[in-house]
N, C-alpha and C positions, 0 to 999 in steps of 0.2 A: 500494499502500501506504500508507505513511505517511499520507492521508486515508481510508485506511480505518478504524485505527488511533484515529484521537483520533475521530472520529468514533462508534467503536464507545463509545467515555469516556464522550464527553457524554453518551451515553445510562444508561449505565448511572448515570453522575453522575446523571442525570435523574432516574431510576428512585431509588436514595436517597434523593434530598431527595422526593421524591412523598412513599413509603413512612412516613417523617420529622414531617413534617406533616401526616399522618393522625393522625386526631381518633379513628377510632372503630376497631371489627375483633373480633377474640374472641380466649380465654387460654383452654386447654383441658388442665383440674388432672387428680392421680389421684389420688386419698384414697384413703389403706389400715389402716382403723380395726379392733381389738383388736371381739372382740365377747365382751359381757357372759354365760357360760354360765348366770346366775341368769334373761336372759331370755333364753333358748332355749324353743321348746317341741318338746320331742321327742315319741314316742308309741310305747312299744313294747308293743308283741300287745296297743293297744287299751287301753295306764294312760299315760297323762304322766307321767314320771321329768322329775328333776330332780339336779341338781352333786350327790355326795355317795352317789345312785342306787346299790346295787352291780349293774345292769340301764341306766345312765347310758355308752353308746359313750365311749369312751376317744381318737379318734381325731376325733371334732365337730370341726368349722373353726376354726379359732381368731382370726382375721382377716378380713376380708372386703374388698372392693376392686372398687371400682366411677372412676366419671369427672362432671368436674363443666366443664360447657362454660360459659364467661361473657360474652357478645355486652356488647356498650358502647361508649354513642358520649363526648358529649361531657356530657349530661344524664343517661343511668340509665344503670344493666348492671340485665340482664338472666340468672336461673343456670338452666342445665338439668343438671341431677341425674341419672345415669343411674336410679339407686333413689329418687330422692322422688315415684317414686305407686306401687312395687313392695317393700316395705321389710317386709311383711306374710308368715315363709317359714314357714312348717313342717315339720321336720326327721323325718320317718319313718326307724325301725327298721326292715327286714326280719325276719321272724320266722327264726331260722335261717344266716340271712348276714350270714358274717364278714366286714363291709364296711358301705365309713361311709354313717351316715343321707345318705338323698334330701332335695333339697334345692327342694321345687319351689314358684315363684315364683308369689304370690295377687298381683291388685291392690288396694290400697287401697278402701274405700267412697267415698276423695274424691281429687280433688286438686288440689295445689298449689305455686306457683307466688312464688318472692321476685323483686322489684325494685331497686331501690336509686336513690333518689331524686341527684343527687349533686350537685346546685343546696344543699339542702334538707338532704343531710347528715339522713335517713333513711332507713328501714324499713316494704318496703310489703309487706305478705301475701297471696295473692289465696288461696279459698279456695271449689271449686266440690262441693259438694253433691248429689247425684242424680246422675237420668241423663233425659233427653230428655226431654220435660213437667216431671218435677217435677227439672230440675236450679235450682239455688239458686245466686247465684257472690257470696259476702260477703268484704269488705274491711278489713284496720285496718294502721293505719297509727302507725309510733314513732321515737323519733329513734334513731342509728345509738351507743351508747355505746360510745367507750374505754376501752378497758383501762386500770391507772395501773401504774410503775413498769419506766419502757421503760428500757429500762439496751443504750447501744450500743458495742456495740466498731466497733477497726480493722481488723477481715476481713471478708476477699471474694470473693467466687465468682464467674460464671458458669453462670447458669440459666435454662434456652430460651432463650440467644444475649444476655439482656444482665447487663450487670455489677451484682451487691447487696452491701450490706450488708446484717452481721447480727446483729436486737438479740437480747439476754435478757429475760424477764421471770418470774414470776409467776402461772400463770393456770388458774383451773377444780383450786386443790391442790396445783401441784406446774410445774416450771419447766420451760420451752417455749424452741426457740426461732425466730424469726423471722428470714427472706432478704425484701429488699423492695427491690426499685428507684425509684430518682428518672426515666427514661429511660421513660418511658410515658404516655400521655397522660391519664390518670385518677388517683384516692386510692383503695386498694379493696382489699382482704383476705377471700379465700374464705369465714374464719373471723374477721364482722363485728366482734364486738370485738379484735379483733388490726390495726385498721387503725394503721397513721400516721402519722402527722401530714402526710408527705408523699409520694405513692409507692407500689408497688404490691408486693404480697408475695407473693412465688413458688413460699416452698414454707417450712412451719411443719412445727418436729419435734418430739415430746412421747412420753414415754414410750409413752402411747395409741391414739394418731394422725400422720400423718404427710399429709401435702399438699402436691406436687408436680405446680409447671407444667411442661408438658409439649410445649407448642406455645404460642409466639403472631403472631398473624394478623395483622396489621395491616390492612384490608379497609375500603371502603364498608357503613356497615349506617345503611342509614334512623333516621331519630327512631323513626318507629308502630311498627316491629319490634318494638323495647325497649322499649313508655314499657307502662303499665300503664291491662288498658281503664276507661273510664268506665264502663261501668252496670255495676256493685254494690252492695250495701246495705254501707252502713259501719257495720260495726263496732268494739268498745274493740277488746285485743289480748287482754282476759280473755274478754272473749263470745267473738271467735274462738277462743277457749284449746279453751274450753267444748263453742263447735258441734267442735270437734274429737274430743270426748274423747267425746261422742254417740255420732256415725257409729261409731267404734272401737267401746264398748263395743258397737250395734248390729251392728257384724260379727259380733265377738268371740261372742255369742253368740248368731250364725246356725253359726260355724263347730262351734260344738261340739252343736247338732239337728245340723250333718251329720253329725257324725264318731261318733254315736252310735247314726247314722241305717244 
């Protein structure tokens, strides 16, 4: 019996050591974000209404929640956001119905993927426009810019099983709290400007948004599964923004034509 206990303890210790030495894995975040009513598209009896209009629904949702999975290795991070390519939502109020607006999801006219080059400390954005034989892939790179004015505190707490330290700073015209850990083998934040000098951000809190890590899984991830593809047309960030905006403008025009019909 004593030999079995020693053997079980040894196996458990080996598993802990192996996990601690793992340099890759996945972090799952939950993001809760306030909705700007001015950006909502609500149709009542075929007419678009805006905040302040008597017909604007009083029970329209004021927040939306979605997830983000982050795969990481020693060199790269690959982000997969649930709503990343389904953000266009048309809220429809049924005439004469006393209920909240329906919210059918509609796909974007493009797919967007974000990578972080940990070695070079830069962001890589991949934009895929069109379908099948008309598909075009564009890529832009930009340096990772960190927000300034970090104020470290002595407050600590456990988040997703890891000890985090709290920092505060002024970001996007408001105060926010950032909780980060140095117990994971990478330097990353789901809001890129809020990346600390060292460590991984597991919780961000502000009046408009909360980003919380719900699970961290250290496991073997192949480098090829997180590296951005090389076959893409290189553009500047501004050119990529112009391509994205044109695709969105064309898509909105198609929606307006469909609504009229």
